[in-house]
Every structure is written in C-alpha cells, then in structure tokens.
C-alpha positions as CSV (number, residue, x, y, z in Angstrom):
1,M,-30.6,15.4,-30.6
2,A,-26.9,15.7,-30.0
3,E,-25.9,16.9,-26.5
4,Q,-25.1,20.6,-26.4
5,P,-22.0,21.7,-24.5
6,Q,-22.8,23.4,-21.2
7,P,-21.1,26.7,-20.4
8,S,-18.7,26.6,-17.4
9,Q,-19.9,28.3,-14.2
10,P,-18.1,31.6,-13.5
11,G,-15.0,31.0,-11.3
12,R,-15.1,27.3,-11.7
13,P,-12.7,25.5,-14.0
14,S,-14.1,23.4,-16.9
15,G,-14.3,19.6,-16.6
16,A,-11.4,19.2,-19.0
17,S,-9.1,21.6,-17.1
18,R,-9.9,19.9,-13.8
19,L,-9.1,16.5,-15.4
20,A,-5.7,17.9,-16.5
21,A,-4.9,19.7,-13.3
22,S,-1.4,19.3,-11.9
23,T,-0.9,16.3,-9.6
24,E,2.5,17.4,-8.5
25,P,2.9,18.2,-4.8
26,D,5.5,20.7,-3.5
27,A,8.9,19.4,-4.4
28,D,10.6,20.5,-1.2
29,V,8.0,18.7,0.9
30,V,8.4,15.5,-1.1
31,A,12.2,15.7,-0.7
32,V,11.8,16.0,3.1
33,L,9.3,13.1,3.1
34,E,11.5,10.8,1.1
35,E,14.6,11.4,3.1
36,L,12.7,11.0,6.4
37,F,11.0,7.7,5.5
38,T,14.0,6.3,3.7
39,D,16.0,6.7,6.9
40,Y,13.2,5.2,8.9
41,R,13.0,2.1,6.6
42,A,16.8,1.7,6.8
43,G,16.9,1.8,10.6
44,R,13.7,0.2,11.8
45,A,13.7,-3.1,13.7
46,T,13.0,-6.5,12.2
47,P,9.3,-6.8,11.3
48,T,7.1,-8.8,13.6
49,A,3.6,-10.3,13.2
50,V,2.1,-7.6,15.5
51,V,2.3,-4.0,14.5
52,D,2.2,-1.3,17.1
53,L,2.3,2.5,17.0
54,D,5.8,3.9,16.5
55,R,5.7,6.8,19.0
56,D,9.2,7.9,18.3
57,L,8.4,8.3,14.6
58,W,5.1,10.0,15.5
59,Q,7.0,12.6,17.7
60,R,9.4,13.2,14.8
61,L,6.5,13.8,12.5
62,E,4.9,16.2,15.0
63,E,8.1,18.2,15.2
64,L,8.1,18.6,11.4
65,G,4.5,19.7,11.3
66,L,3.5,16.6,9.3
67,T,0.9,15.2,11.7
68,R,-1.4,18.2,10.9
69,L,-0.2,18.8,7.4
70,T,-3.6,19.6,5.9
71,G,-5.0,21.7,8.8
72,S,-5.3,25.4,8.1
73,E,-2.6,27.6,9.6
74,A,-5.3,29.5,11.5
75,A,-6.2,26.3,13.3
76,G,-2.6,25.4,14.0
77,G,-2.0,23.2,11.0
78,S,0.6,23.4,8.2
79,G,-1.8,24.5,5.5
80,G,-0.8,21.7,3.0
81,S,-3.1,20.6,0.2
82,W,-4.4,17.2,-0.7
83,L,-1.5,16.9,-3.1
84,E,1.0,17.0,-0.2
85,A,-1.3,14.9,1.9
86,A,-1.5,12.1,-0.7
87,A,2.3,12.2,-1.1
88,L,2.8,11.9,2.7
89,L,0.4,9.0,2.9
90,G,2.0,7.2,0.0
91,V,5.6,7.6,1.1
92,A,4.7,6.5,4.7
93,A,2.9,3.5,3.4
94,A,5.9,2.6,1.2
95,A,8.0,2.5,4.4
96,A,5.3,0.5,6.2
97,A,5.3,3.2,8.9
98,P,2.9,2.4,11.7
99,V,1.4,5.8,12.3
100,P,-2.2,7.1,11.9
101,L,-1.6,9.9,9.5
102,A,-4.9,9.5,7.6
103,E,-7.0,9.1,10.7
104,H,-5.4,11.9,12.7
105,D,-5.1,14.6,10.1
106,V,-6.8,14.0,6.8
107,L,-10.0,12.7,8.4
108,G,-10.1,13.5,12.1
109,G,-8.4,16.9,11.9
110,W,-10.6,17.9,9.0
111,L,-13.8,16.9,10.9
112,L,-12.8,18.9,13.9
113,E,-12.1,22.0,11.8
114,A,-15.3,21.6,9.9
115,A,-17.2,21.4,13.1
116,G,-15.4,24.4,14.6
117,L,-14.0,22.3,17.4
118,S,-10.6,22.9,19.0
119,N,-7.6,20.6,18.2
120,E,-5.2,21.3,20.9
121,G,-3.0,18.3,20.5
122,G,-3.1,14.6,21.4
123,L,-3.3,11.7,19.0
124,R,-6.7,11.1,17.4
125,T,-8.4,8.5,15.3
126,V,-11.7,8.7,13.6
127,C,-14.8,6.5,13.1
128,R,-18.5,6.4,12.2
129,P,-20.5,4.7,15.0
130,D,-23.7,3.0,14.1
131,P,-27.1,4.2,15.6
132,S,-26.3,2.2,18.8
133,G,-23.0,4.0,19.3
134,V,-20.7,1.0,18.2
135,A,-17.9,1.4,15.7
136,L,-16.1,-1.6,14.3
137,N,-12.5,-1.8,13.0
138,V,-11.4,1.6,14.4
139,T,-7.7,1.7,13.6
140,W,-5.3,2.9,16.4
141,A,-8.2,3.5,18.9
142,R,-6.2,2.0,21.8
143,D,-3.3,4.5,21.1
144,A,-5.5,7.6,20.7
145,S,-6.1,10.2,23.4
146,R,-9.4,11.2,21.8
147,I,-11.7,9.7,19.1
148,V,-13.4,11.9,16.6
149,A,-16.8,10.4,15.8
150,L,-19.0,11.3,12.8
151,W,-22.5,10.1,13.8
152,E,-25.6,10.1,11.7
153,D,-28.3,11.3,14.1
154,R,-31.6,10.7,12.2
155,D,-31.6,13.4,9.5
156,Q,-28.4,15.2,10.5
157,W,-24.7,14.6,11.1
158,R,-22.9,15.3,14.3
159,V,-19.2,15.4,15.1
160,A,-18.0,14.6,18.6
161,D,-14.5,14.7,20.0
162,V,-14.6,12.1,22.7
163,P,-11.9,11.4,25.2
164,V,-10.8,7.8,25.1
165,E,-11.5,7.4,28.8
166,R,-15.2,7.7,28.0
167,V,-15.4,4.8,25.5
168,A,-15.2,1.1,25.9
169,I,-12.6,-0.5,23.6
170,E,-12.4,-4.1,22.7
171,E,-8.9,-4.6,21.3
172,R,-8.6,-6.4,17.9
173,R,-6.2,-6.4,15.0
174,N,-6.6,-6.4,11.3
175,L,-5.0,-8.6,8.6
176,A,-1.8,-6.4,8.8
177,G,-1.5,-6.9,12.5
178,E,-2.4,-3.3,13.2
179,P,-4.7,-2.2,16.0
180,S,-8.2,-2.3,14.6
181,D,-10.5,-2.1,17.6
182,T,-14.2,-2.2,18.4
183,V,-15.3,1.0,20.1
184,E,-18.6,1.6,22.0
185,F,-19.6,5.2,22.8
186,D,-22.0,6.6,25.3
187,L,-24.9,7.9,23.2
188,D,-25.0,11.1,25.4
189,D,-21.5,12.0,24.1
190,L,-22.6,11.5,20.5
191,E,-25.8,13.4,20.9
192,A,-23.9,16.3,22.4
193,G,-21.8,16.5,19.2
194,T,-21.7,19.5,16.9
195,V,-24.2,19.4,14.0
196,V,-22.4,19.8,10.7
197,A,-23.6,20.3,7.1
198,H,-24.8,17.2,5.2
199,E,-21.9,17.7,2.8
200,I,-19.5,16.9,5.6
201,G,-21.1,13.6,6.2
202,E,-21.1,12.8,2.5
203,Q,-17.5,13.8,2.0
204,F,-16.1,11.8,4.8
205,H,-16.6,8.5,3.0
206,L,-15.0,9.8,-0.2
207,R,-12.0,11.4,1.7
208,G,-11.4,8.1,3.5
209,A,-11.6,6.1,0.3
210,L,-9.1,8.4,-1.5
211,A,-6.7,8.4,1.5
212,R,-6.7,4.6,1.4
213,C,-6.0,4.7,-2.4
214,A,-3.0,6.9,-1.7
215,Q,-1.7,4.5,0.9
216,V,-2.2,1.4,-1.1
217,T,-0.7,2.9,-4.2
218,G,2.4,4.0,-2.3
219,A,2.8,0.5,-0.9
220,M,2.4,-1.1,-4.3
221,E,5.1,1.1,-5.8
222,R,7.4,0.0,-3.1
223,V,6.5,-3.7,-3.8
224,V,7.5,-3.2,-7.4
225,E,10.9,-1.8,-6.3
226,V,11.4,-4.9,-4.0
227,V,10.4,-7.2,-6.8
228,L,12.7,-5.5,-9.3
229,T,15.6,-5.7,-6.9
230,H,14.9,-9.4,-6.3
231,V,14.7,-10.5,-9.9
232,R,18.0,-8.7,-10.7
233,E,19.9,-10.3,-7.8
234,R,18.4,-13.7,-7.5
235,Q,20.3,-16.3,-9.7
236,Q,18.8,-19.4,-11.1
237,F,20.3,-21.7,-13.7
238,G,23.3,-19.4,-13.9
239,R,21.5,-16.1,-14.6
240,P,19.2,-13.6,-12.9
241,I,15.6,-14.8,-12.8
242,G,14.6,-11.5,-14.3
243,R,16.0,-12.9,-17.6
244,F,13.2,-15.6,-17.8
245,Q,10.2,-14.6,-19.9
246,A,7.6,-15.9,-17.4
247,V,9.1,-13.8,-14.6
248,Q,9.2,-10.8,-17.0
249,H,5.5,-11.2,-17.6
250,L,4.8,-11.2,-13.9
251,V,6.9,-8.1,-13.3
252,A,5.2,-6.3,-16.3
253,D,1.8,-7.1,-14.8
254,L,2.8,-5.7,-11.4
255,A,4.3,-2.5,-12.9
256,S,1.4,-1.8,-15.3
257,E,-1.3,-2.3,-12.7
258,T,0.5,-0.1,-10.2
259,A,1.0,2.6,-12.9
260,L,-2.8,2.5,-13.6
261,A,-3.6,2.8,-9.9
262,R,-1.2,5.7,-9.6
263,A,-2.8,7.5,-12.6
264,A,-6.3,7.1,-11.2
265,T,-5.4,8.1,-7.7
266,D,-3.5,11.2,-8.9
267,A,-6.4,12.2,-11.1
268,A,-8.8,12.1,-8.1
269,V,-6.3,13.9,-5.8
270,A,-5.9,16.6,-8.4
271,R,-9.6,17.1,-8.7
272,A,-10.0,17.2,-5.0
273,A,-7.1,19.7,-4.5
274,A,-8.3,22.0,-7.3
275,S,-11.9,22.2,-6.1
276,D,-11.4,21.7,-2.3
277,W,-13.7,18.7,-2.7
278,R,-16.5,20.9,-4.2
279,D,-16.3,19.3,-7.7
280,P,-19.5,17.4,-8.4
281,G,-17.4,14.8,-10.1
282,M,-15.6,13.6,-7.0
283,L,-17.8,10.5,-6.5
284,F,-16.8,9.3,-10.0
285,A,-13.1,10.3,-9.6
286,V,-12.8,8.5,-6.3
287,G,-14.8,5.5,-7.5
288,V,-12.4,5.1,-10.5
289,A,-9.4,5.4,-8.2
290,K,-10.8,2.9,-5.7
291,S,-11.7,0.4,-8.4
292,C,-8.3,0.6,-10.2
293,V,-6.4,0.4,-6.9
294,G,-8.5,-2.5,-5.6
295,H,-8.1,-4.6,-8.8
296,A,-4.4,-3.7,-8.9
297,A,-3.9,-4.8,-5.3
298,S,-4.9,-8.4,-6.1
299,V,-2.5,-8.6,-9.0
300,V,0.4,-7.0,-7.1
301,V,0.1,-9.0,-4.0
302,R,-0.3,-12.3,-5.8
303,G,2.4,-11.7,-8.4
304,S,4.9,-10.3,-5.9
305,H,4.7,-13.3,-3.6
306,Q,4.9,-15.6,-6.7
307,V,8.1,-13.9,-7.8
308,L,9.8,-13.9,-4.4
309,G,8.6,-17.4,-3.5
310,A,9.2,-18.6,0.1
311,I,11.5,-15.8,1.1
312,G,8.7,-13.3,0.6
313,T,6.6,-15.1,3.3
314,T,9.2,-15.0,6.0
315,L,8.6,-12.8,9.0
316,E,11.9,-11.0,8.6
317,H,11.3,-10.0,5.0
318,E,10.0,-6.6,4.0
319,L,7.4,-7.9,1.5
320,H,4.7,-8.9,4.0
321,T,4.8,-5.5,5.7
322,L,3.6,-4.0,2.5
323,T,1.3,-6.7,1.1
324,K,-0.8,-7.3,4.2
325,P,-1.6,-3.6,4.7
326,I,-2.5,-3.4,1.0
327,L,-5.1,-6.2,1.5
328,A,-6.4,-4.7,4.7
329,R,-6.9,-1.2,3.3
330,R,-8.3,-1.9,-0.1
331,S,-11.7,-2.8,1.4
332,E,-11.9,0.1,3.9
333,Y,-14.3,2.9,3.0
334,G,-16.2,0.6,0.6
335,S,-15.3,-2.7,-0.8
336,L,-14.1,-3.3,-4.4
337,Q,-17.5,-4.7,-5.3
338,D,-19.3,-1.7,-3.8
339,W,-17.3,0.8,-5.8
340,D,-17.5,-1.2,-9.0
341,E,-21.3,-1.2,-8.6
342,T,-21.3,2.5,-8.0
343,L,-19.3,3.1,-11.2
344,T,-21.7,0.8,-13.1
345,A,-24.7,2.8,-11.8
346,L,-23.1,6.0,-12.9
347,A,-22.2,4.7,-16.4
348,S,-25.7,3.2,-16.8
349,S,-27.3,6.5,-15.8
350,A,-25.1,8.4,-18.3
351,G,-25.9,6.2,-21.2
352,H,-23.9,6.3,-24.5
353,D,-24.9,9.9,-25.1
354,R,-23.3,11.2,-21.9
355,L,-20.5,8.7,-21.2
356,W,-17.7,11.1,-22.3
357,T,-19.3,13.8,-20.2
358,L,-19.2,11.4,-17.3
359,I,-15.5,10.8,-17.9
360,T,-14.5,14.4,-18.2
361,T,-16.8,16.0,-15.6
362,G,-17.7,13.1,-13.3
363,R,-21.4,13.8,-13.8
364,A,-23.7,11.1,-15.2
365,K,-26.6,13.5,-15.5
366,P,-27.2,17.2,-15.7
367,S,-26.0,19.0,-12.5
368,S,-29.6,18.9,-11.0
369,A,-29.2,15.2,-10.5
370,R,-27.3,13.9,-7.5
371,F,-25.8,10.6,-6.4
372,H,-25.3,9.8,-2.8
373,P,-21.8,8.6,-1.9
374,Y,-23.3,5.9,0.3
375,D,-25.3,4.3,-2.5
376,G,-23.2,1.3,-3.2
377,A,-20.1,2.8,-1.5
C-alpha cells in the first residue's frame, strides 16, 4: 500500500517548508563580521606552528557582544539565532582566528542557560568527561577560567560549571597546533552538577557537530579564494597556471565540494534555527552536513596543496592555517565514518517506500520511532 501523507502538527511547519526555510543571517551582522575579520586577517602576525588564544581579538569580540551571540537577552546574551552563529563561526574560521567561539557560546553558554546556571563572565570551554571524570581533547582548556562539563551520570545528565583551579590539566595540542588538553575533574564537582533533561544531553552532540561543520565550511571557502588568487597570479610557461586544464579540474573539484558542503550545512542550520532544535529530523540533517563536509575536506585539503605546491607548505603562508584546522575539526563530534554509518542506518530503516520522507522530514520511521544521536555518532 502506498504511504499516505501525514497531516502537519498544529503550529509546526511541514517538512517541505522546513527544508526550504531561509538560511540567510541578518545582513547587518554579517557585514560587521566580514569587516572585523578581514581587518584581523590583514593585520595579524606571521603564522607560527603553535596557535595560542588571541586575547586582544577576544576582548574586541566581547565588546561587540559576539562572544555571547546566541545567549538570550534575559541571560545577558545578544539574542542571535543559529543563522548568525553559523555565520560568525564560518567567518572566524576563514580568518583562522584563534578564539573559542563555539566552545564558549554555542555550546558552553547554551548548556549553562539550559541548566539555569549563571554566566557572569570569564572565558569558558566545554567537554564531556567519561565516567571517571576525564575528558580528552578539550580545546582551549588552559585558557579558560571555567570549564562547562556535560556528564552522563548513570541514567541522567548533569551540567557542572567548574573553575579551572579545581581541575587537573595536561597540556596538549591538536593537529592545527591549538590547545587541546586532557582535563581530569573531581567527581564530587561533577556529581554536584545540575540535572538537565535528556534532550539536552542528546542535543549537545548534534550542536557540536553542526558548529564544526560551519567552521570547516567557512575555512574551505577561504581556501578556494586563496587557490583562485594563486592560479590567476602564478605564471608557468608564459601564462597563468589557471589556464592549464589539469589545474582547472582541480579547482573545479575544490569549488564544487565546498559548495556542496555549504548547501548541506546551511540546510541543517536553517532547520535548527526554524525549530529551535526541536525538529525530529535534526539527526538526519546534521548527519548529511557532517558527511558532506567531511568528504569535501579531504578533496579541498589535498587539492589546494597540490595546486599551490611547495609554497603552500611553508610556515609563513596562509594555507596551512586553514587546512590543518579543517583536518582537526572534521573528526570532532563524530568521525566521518561514524556519521556515514548513521546515515546508512537511517536510510536502511526508511527503505525505498520512505526514502523521500527521510529526505524531506529527516524521519526514517513514523514519529513514534526514535534514533539516539550517539548510535554511530
């Protein structure tokens, strides 16, 4: 029997309307962001192998209200949506700005507000400790004044806002040279955390994954700009190398993969913004974005370094400040394989009769069925 269309729930947009929701952030906000980070990129120091927090830039962002862009105005934030947040993350990543915007606001600030905890200032990062209280690869931990921990305590989730003085930090760095530390908590601090709804614990992984998609996509778009400039200016055999067909093919691959990553990321951001993350199709939307971005990252990083050759590997060149963070971030909040397996499970569950429904609504089964974001993610 053919599948019968299901009526939309009152007050909730249909799957098709959510899929076609606007992905455009506030134009005035975007103009401010582009001016700010263009100036930053033009005036920053020569890149080095080690990346440290830019406190001057962070202070400037605080003055503009951008470090708490998505926080509610009642809680001292700027009241921005995920559309503006994704734009900020992308523009900052395109400038290789060493600041913890995703950790401090989109994840940490959101957790504090969801738990009803105060956010009275100070730089924060965020992590999910294991049952023993240890969290690996905590970005910017050494620079934070407090660490927001989301801890799974048996059958419930707790949020704890722990002063950095109460944790043990083993300093490490990721592939991009950024602080990515191991943090050990006192279990008493975690057990004293505020209990939050299960939806908060489940959403955290999805929000983190989409934030990394926005950052990687922004960085890849800047890589395409760098490559285009290079192939126009670099001369070989008496003409720009962009005139050679082999180079044109490489550039076309970079641009098309980046455009696909942008489309998938924007679709997920639009769904999140329109539903305040209540859309049951968010797992599918984020999974598609993470998969498209992850596969694109390999093509963009490999192709861009192939086009630029040796100059792209030098410490002084901008390219490595973009490609190394791309590689570091694409595996955070679920590896590419994990997300591909999640999408495969959703598609298999849908079957051929409900595959279009999966694409338009994000649900593989009727709404009574539920996928857990941590299954394969």
